[in-house]
N, C-alpha and C positions, 0 to 999 in steps of 0.2 A: 644412134656411136656409142656405144660405153668409155666409161669418164678414162680410161687405161689407154687411150688412141687419143693422137695430140690434133689437135686446132686449133686455129691460128684466127689470135681475135686482133683487131684493133685497135689498135687506141686514140683516142682527140684527146689532148690535154700536153697545157703544154707547162703544165706544177712536173717537173721529176720527182717529186720524191713522190706524188705523190701518185706519178707513176711506176714508181718504184714498188710500190704498196701493194697498189691492184695486179703489176704484173706476177709481184710476188704471191698475192692467194688466191691470182686462179692459174698459175703454173700446178702446185697441187692436184688442180684434176685435169692437169692433162693438157693448159692452156696454152699454146708455144706469141707471145706478144711483140707485137710490134706499134709503136709509137709516132704517131704525129702529132705536129704543132697548131697546125690551124684545118683547115677546109683545104682549100688547095691544096697541099701534102698532104693526109688523107687521101683524094682525090690521084694526087699520081700513086699513091702506097699501093690504091684499088687495083692499079691499073699495071706498076710491073710490081709484082708479088710474084716469089716465086711459084711460091702455092697458093691457091686459093685461097678467101678473104673469108672468114666464117660465120668472125657476126663482129660487127661496129659498138664501139659500146666509145660515149666522146661526153668529154664535162661542158655544157650549151652556153654557159657562163666563161666561157673562160673567153680573152681579149679577143676582140680580130674574130671570131669565135659566130658564126652567125645560124645559132642548130635549127634552125627552118628548113635554112636556106642549103644550109650538105645535109636530111634529111633530105629534100626535094630531089637537089644532085645528085646524089645515091640513089634514088629511087628513079628517076629517072633511066640511069644505066646498070640498074643490078636490086630490077626490081623485086628477088624472091629474100636478099641480105636481111636479116634480119641486126632492127637497131636499138641500141639499151642505153636514154641518159643521162646523166647524173649528173647532179647541179647540189649546193648548199643551198636552197632554199626551197622548203616545200607550200607553192604556188599550187591552187588547183589551176590557177589561166591560164601558168604556162607550160602544165601537163596536159591542158588539151586540145592549143596551138599545136604542141610537140605530139598531141598521139594523131590529131586533122592531117596532121602533114608524114603522117607515118610511119613514130614511132613502137618501135614493140612494146618498151617498159620505160619504170620513168624511178630512180631509186635518187635517195638523197643522203647529201657524206654530212659525216663522216658512215661506211658501209664496213659492217660483221662481213668477215670474211664470208658463214653461211648465208645470209642473205643475199653476196655479189655473186655465190656460188648457183646458188641456188636461181635468181634471176637468168644468169649465159646458159643455164638447165632447161628453163620455161620456153623459153629465148626458137631453143634448136629446136625446140619436140615445138615446135608450135604452138607451145603454150601460155594462156596468160596468166605472166606475171603475177608479186604480189603486188604492185602499186604502190608501195606502202609508201608514199612521201602523201597520194591523195585520199587515204587510206587515213590516215593520221590526222592533216586535216579536214575532213569530212565527218570526222567524227566526233559524236557532242557529247555528253557529259549528260544520263538521264539516271533520272528517277526510276526509283525499283517499276512503279508504275506506267512508267515510261518502253520497260525492256519489250518486245515484243516474242508473243512465244507463248500457249497452251498448251503445250505438253508437257502430260502430269509427270513426266522424272525431270522435267523442266520446269516446271512452274515449284514445283516439290523443292530443288535446292535453290531457288532465289527464297522460300520463302524462309527458310533455314538460315540464308545470308543475312532475308531484314533482322528476323530475330534477333543473328553476332552483329549483327549495327551496330548498337547499342552500346554496348560490351569492350573492355579494352585489351579480351584474347587474339591468339591470333587468330589469323585465319587461312585451310590451305585448298586452292581450289588445284582440281585433277582436270584436263580434260589435250583435247589433239588440238597440235596447232591451227586458230583462229574459229572456236569455238565463242569466243568473250570472254577473256578469263578477266580479261583488267575492265572491260565495262562494268563485269557486277563489283570490282571492288573497287573502282570508280563512285559506284551507288551504294556501295557499302561506308567507303569514307565519305559520303553526300548524307545518308542517311545514321550516319554516327554525328553525336555530341566537338568531337573531332571535327565538323565541318567548314570550320571557317579558317583550320590552318592548315599547312600546305600534302598534299597527295606528292610525292614524291616518286620515279620509276626507276628500277635500275631493271638493265637484262642480265643476269648474272651467266649469261651465255655469250653474251658476246664481249667480258675483259678478258683483257690476258692474266696469266695467272701470275703472274710476277706486279699486274697493281689488283688487282681486288679488296688486298685488305686495306690500301692507300684510298682509293676510291669508295668503301664503304666507311671507315671511320677514318679516313686524313689520314694526314698528317705535315712536321712541323715542314722547318728547312733547316733543310741539312742532313733532315735525319737519312739520306741514300745519297749514293751520288746521282747527278740530276736533281733533288730535291729543292730547287733556287728562290721557293715560292712556300710558305704554307698552304695548308690544300684545305680545304675542311669537307667532310663523309658526309657521303646519302644520308647516314641519320644524325648528325648533328645538323643538316638541311631540309631532313621532317621532326627535327623537335618538336613536339604539343602533336604531330600533325600524323602522319601514314607514311611508313613507308611499303611499296608497294616492288618483290622479288619475285620478279619475271623468272620462269627457267630456272627455277633455285636447286633444282636436282642439276645442274653442270659446277656449282662450285666447289672448289676443290677441296681438299680434307681439311686442310692447313685452313683455311675460312672456313668452316664449316664449323672449325671444335671455337675460332674469335666467338663467331655469330652466336655458339650456345651462350655460353660468360655474356655476352650481351641481351638475351633475350633471364639468364636466367636474374642478373644483379641488376640490370638496367644502367647500365655502367659502358661507354665504349672507351677506348687509350689508342689515340691518335698516335702513330708511330712515330716515337723521337722525343714523345709527349712527355713529365716526367709524372705527369695523376691520369687519374681515371677521369671524366666527366661524366656528369650524371645526364640523362640522354629520357625523353619522354615520346615516346611510337613505339606507336599502335603495328605490327607484322604482319600481311598481307602477300602468304608467297605462295606463288602458282608453277606450275608442271607440269608437261607434254605428255612426262610417262605419270606408270603408278610404283611411288616412293617403296610401298608398302618392296612388292619386287625388287626394286636399289637397291635397300639396307637386307632384305635376304642374299643379294648376290652379296654384301661388303664393300657396297657405292658409294652408301651414303650410310651417316650414322643415325643410327639405330634412338640414343637419348633425345638428337636434335626431328630427329622425326617424331617423336610425342611430343614435344617443348610444339611445334608446331601445326601438328594435327589437334590441336584444339578444340578450335571444327572446324572439318572437314566439307567441302562439298566438288561432285561430282559434275560437270555440265555435258551432259550428254551429245553430241557428235548431232551436225545437221539431219543427217542419213537417217539419221533414228528418231527424226519429229520433220516427216516431210508437209505432216498438214499446217505447219508452220511459214512454209515459203511464200505462202501468199499475202499473207497480213504482212510478214514480214519485206515482200521485195516491192511493195508500196510503201513504207514506212522509208525506209531507202530509196527509192525513186523521189518522194519527199523531199529528201534529203538531199540526193543530187541535186535539184532541180532546184533549188538554193545557192551554189556555185556557180562563184562570177565567170560566164559565157555558155551557166547548161537554161536550161528548161524545160520545165514542166511537161513531164508524156504520160499515156497511159502504157498497159499492157494487153494484149490479144489473150483472148482464154487458150490461144494454141502454144504463146511462150508460155504462161507459163503451166501448162503441165507439162510444156518440154524439163525446165526449171525445177517443177517439182517432180518427176521419173528420173533426176540425177544425181549420181551418186554421192557429187558434193567433196570431194577428199580435203577440202583447202575451206570448209563449213561456210561460216557467216563471212568472215573474211573476200576467199572467194567469190561467194557472191558478187554481194557490193563490189567485188571490181569487174566483175562479169557485166552488171548493173551498170557502174561507170564508162565502161569500153562500149557499149552498142549508146550510151548517152550520148556519150560525145561523139558515135558515129553516125546516129539516127536520122536520117533525114525529113523523115516523116512525123506522125503525132499518135503515136503510139509503137509500144514494140516484139516485132513477132521473131518465129524461131529462127526468121531473112537475120536480125541482129544477132543470133547467137552462132554460130556459121561452125566453134571450134568443141559449143557445149552438142549439139545438132553429135557433133562427129565422135565425140571419146563417149558419147550414152551408150549404158552398155546393152543396152535392147531398148527397143520405140518407146517414144514417152505413151504413145495413147493404152500399150500396155502393162507399163508399170510402175505411170506417170499413179499415185489416187486421186479418187474424186474432187474433185474443188468446189468451196465452201459454195462457191458466187459463180457460179458457172458462166456468165457474163463476162466475168475477170476485174468485175468490182467490188469492192468489201466494203460491208456495209457494215461491220466493228471497227471499231477502238482494239486494242493490242488491249482492256481494263476491262470492255466488255460496256461499253457504252457508244449508243449509235453514232455511227460518224454525221455531220452538220451533213444537209440537203444540199447546201455551197455546193461542199467536195464531193459530195455524190454525183450531184449532176456534171461538173465539169469529170470526172473521171469516165459517166456518163459518153458527152457529148469527144475525148478525148480517142473514145473505143470507136463508136461510129467513125471519125475522122478515115481513123486509118485504115479500120473492116472496110471502107469504100476507097479510101486510095487518093481524098482527100477530094473526091467529088461532092464540092458544098450543095450542091442543091437537091442530089442524092440523101444527103447528108439529114439534109431538112425536108426534105418526105419523111424517111425512114423513124424518123424525129417528132414525126406530126406536129411542125412547126414550119412559120414564115423561112422564109431564105430573109430579110431583113430579121426577123426576130435572131434566127441560131447566130447570125454578126452583133448584135447588141449581146445575147452571151456572153460568144467568143469576148468580147472587150470589157465588157463587165467582172466578167473572172479571169482573163487574162491570158487569153487560150492562145497563140502563135494558129493561125490558120494559113489556107495555101491559098495564090493567090489569087 
C-alpha cells in the first residue's frame, strides 16, 4: 500500500500530549489514528472500528497497561495484526519479553518522525524494523582492533581513521545508514588523547529547524519565548572531548553558517549570551549522503564541507563485503548472548550461506537486528535458515547460487577479526552447539558423531555453559 493511501493506526497511550504528537507525525504518511487509554479499550476499539485496524502502536509502560497481556490478547484474535511497542526504557529484557509474546517491533521514546514512519512501514511490509533500542543497548564501544571486517576497502577506511585519531582535525564519515559510522566515531575518540573526556552524539536530522541552534550552542534564560531555563548546548557538553554530528547533511543553512564559524574560531555564542565562549571540541561528522553532491546541488555550504572534510572516510555497505558476514555474525551473536534473557547460540552453515547471500539494505544494523530477533525466538541450540524466514523470503536469488563460499564450511570461525586464532574452548563450544542444532538435540547422536561418550558430552556442556536438551 502506498503512502498516499489512508491506513488506520490504533495508538494505546494514556498521555494526550504524546498521543497528539504521534498522530500528527503519522498523519504525514497518510495514517489515521485512533487512540485508546488502555488494553481493554484497545480491544473494544478493534472490535468496533468502522474500518479495519492496520497496525497497533502502544506504550507498554503506561499506567494500568500490561504490555505482554495486550500482545497476547490481540494475538489470540488478530494473529496477523502488526504490533509495535514504544517505551521510555532501553531494556533488552523488556524487548525479549515483548517479542516472545508477539510484538513486531520496539521503539524508544522520544521517537523522531523518520524512525516512527520507518517502523510503521516496516511492520506493514512484514519486514524486521530497526529495533533501535536493542541495537543501542547491545552496542559496545569497540577499539579499532575489535571492529570486525577484513574486506580491503573497509580495512583501508579503518587504517585512515586510526591515523587520524591522534590529531585534532575534523573527520567526515560517509556511508549508508547502518554501516557503523557511529561505531567508528567512538573508536576514533577512544584512540585519541581525548578518550577520558566525553563523546557527545547528536542526530542533526532528528532536531526541528527552530531548535537546532539551541541544541548545538545553548541558550540563556529568557533568550526567546519559552526559554524558561538556561540550556547548555552540545558543543559545551563536549568541551575537551568529541562532538559526533550524525546526519550533518540535514542541518539547515542558518545552522551551517554558525557551525562553520565555530570550526573557524573555536567559539560558541549561546542564544541570548552577551559574549562568546571558547570551547575545545573535536568534530566528527557523518552522513548517509554524498556531501560533495549536496554541495553541487546547492544544499550544503562548500566552505563548511571543506572544513569538515579534512579527513574523509567512506564505509562500504555490507553487500560489498559479504566475506565479512560469517565472522561478523559470530561476533554479533556473542554480544547478543550476553544480554538478559538470552543465551549462546551456534549457527549452521546453511544459515550462514543465507545471510551471506542477502543484500542487507540496512547493513550491519539490519544484520544485528535480524540476529537478535532470531536469537530471541530460537528454540534450538543453533540458528538455521528457518530462523530467518523474512530474509529467505526477501532474498533476490537462492543463497546457494548468490552466496560466496564460506571460509569455514562447518560454520565455525577459527580466527578473530584481528587475525589471531580463537581459543580452543571457544571453537569447541561452537562445534558442540553446531552439532546439537544439526542433530536436533538428539544428544546420543551428538555424542556418537563427535566421537565422545554421552557423559563426557554433558560434562563439556556444563563446563562451557551450553544449554542442552532434556
